[in-house]
C-alpha positions in Angstrom: 178.8 87.9 102.0 180.3 84.6 103.1 183.0 84.8 105.8 185.4 81.9 106.4 188.8 81.8 108.1 190.4 85.2 107.4 188.5 85.6 104.1 185.2 87.1 103.0 183.6 86.5 99.6 181.1 88.9 98.3 178.9 86.8 96.1 177.2 89.9 94.5 180.4 91.6 93.5 182.3 88.4 93.1 185.2 89.8 95.2 187.4 87.9 97.6 188.7 89.8 100.6 191.4 88.9 103.1 191.1 91.3 105.9 190.8 94.7 104.3 192.7 93.7 101.1 191.1 92.4 97.9 192.6 89.1 96.8 193.5 89.3 93.1 191.9 86.6 91.0 190.7 86.4 87.4 187.1 87.0 86.7 186.5 83.4 85.7 188.2 82.1 88.9 185.8 84.4 90.9 182.9 82.9 89.0 184.0 79.4 89.8 184.4 80.3 93.4 180.9 81.7 93.5 179.5 78.4 92.2 181.3 76.5 94.9 180.4 78.9 97.7 176.7 78.9 96.7 176.6 75.1 96.9 178.5 75.1 100.2 179.4 71.6 101.3 178.0 69.9 98.2 180.0 68.7 95.3 179.6 70.7 92.0 180.4 68.7 88.9 182.6 70.0 86.1 179.5 70.0 83.8 177.6 72.2 86.3 180.5 74.6 86.6 180.9 74.7 82.8 177.2 75.5 82.3 177.2 78.3 84.9 180.5 80.0 84.1 180.5 79.5 80.3 176.9 79.2 79.2 176.4 78.6 75.5 180.2 78.3 75.0 182.3 75.2 74.5 185.2 75.2 76.9 187.7 72.4 77.6 187.0 71.0 81.1 190.8 71.3 81.9 190.2 75.1 82.3 188.3 74.3 85.5 191.3 72.6 87.0 193.4 75.6 86.2 190.9 78.0 87.8 190.6 75.9 90.9 194.4 75.9 91.2 194.2 79.7 91.0 191.6 79.8 93.7 193.6 77.5 95.9 196.7 79.6 95.5 194.7 82.8 96.4 193.3 81.0 99.5 196.7 79.4 100.4 194.9 76.1 100.2 196.6 72.7 99.7 194.9 70.2 97.4 196.4 67.3 99.5 195.1 68.7 102.8 192.3 71.1 101.8 190.7 73.6 104.2 188.5 75.3 101.6 188.1 73.4 98.4 187.9 69.6 98.2 188.1 67.7 94.9 186.9 64.2 94.2 187.3 62.3 91.0 184.0 61.9 89.3 182.1 64.2 91.7 183.7 67.6 91.1 184.6 70.2 93.7 183.1 71.3 97.0 183.6 74.4 99.1 184.2 72.9 102.6 185.1 75.9 104.7 183.0 76.5 107.8 181.0 79.7 107.5 181.6 82.4 110.2 179.7 85.4 111.3 182.7 87.5 110.5 186.3 86.7 109.3 189.0 85.8 111.8 191.0 89.0 112.3 194.5 89.0 110.7 197.3 89.1 113.2 198.9 92.5 113.5 202.4 92.7 112.0 205.0 92.5 114.7 208.3 94.2 114.5 211.1 93.2 116.8 213.7 95.6 117.9 216.2 93.8 115.6 213.9 94.2 112.6 213.5 97.9 113.2 217.3 98.3 113.6 217.9 96.4 110.4 215.3 98.5 108.6 216.8 101.7 109.9 220.3 100.6 108.8 219.1 99.7 105.4 217.3 103.0 104.9 220.4 104.9 106.1 222.6 102.9 103.6 220.1 103.7 100.8 220.2 107.4 101.8 224.0 107.4 101.8 224.0 105.7 98.4 221.5 108.2 97.0 223.7 111.1 98.3 226.8 109.6 96.7 225.1 109.3 93.3 223.6 112.8 93.4 224.4 114.6 90.2 226.2 111.6 88.6 223.2 110.3 86.7 223.9 106.9 88.4 220.6 107.0 90.3 218.8 106.3 87.0 220.6 103.0 86.6 218.8 100.5 88.8 221.3 97.7 88.4 224.2 100.0 89.4 222.3 101.2 92.4 221.3 97.7 93.5 224.9 96.5 93.1 226.2 99.4 95.2 223.6 98.8 97.9 224.4 95.0 98.0 228.2 95.8 98.1 227.8 98.4 100.9 225.6 96.1 103.0 228.1 93.2 102.7 230.9 95.5 103.8 229.0 96.6 106.9 228.1 93.0 107.8 
């Protein structure tokens, strides 16, 4: 298991975690990430990635760029100012994150009093709307329900 920033990558299972949540990625993106993590700090050429991820199959090298973009999106990484994956023309891609003993804990969600009050008001408005639609069949029409909810929230604002 490789830990970096708030992420953990299980090389055996090919699973990326952020805190306690699995980060969704396609199977091939996880395979590319595994290639990069295993070569930590070293550039991996497109040819090497193609040979490892698609052995005995011809694949257009552009697919790698698409998968690296998917990985960067999952990691919230920026190609212009990378924290995790660096690319260099003619050399390939490198996993540049510093390994950690364990991931950095995610900050606990914070709720201010105003957020809680707004949430409570929204829930109350939704409950009123549901009661007003009870028995009319209107609750099965999502656009109608949404329009009524938006209208009622604008009136109370």
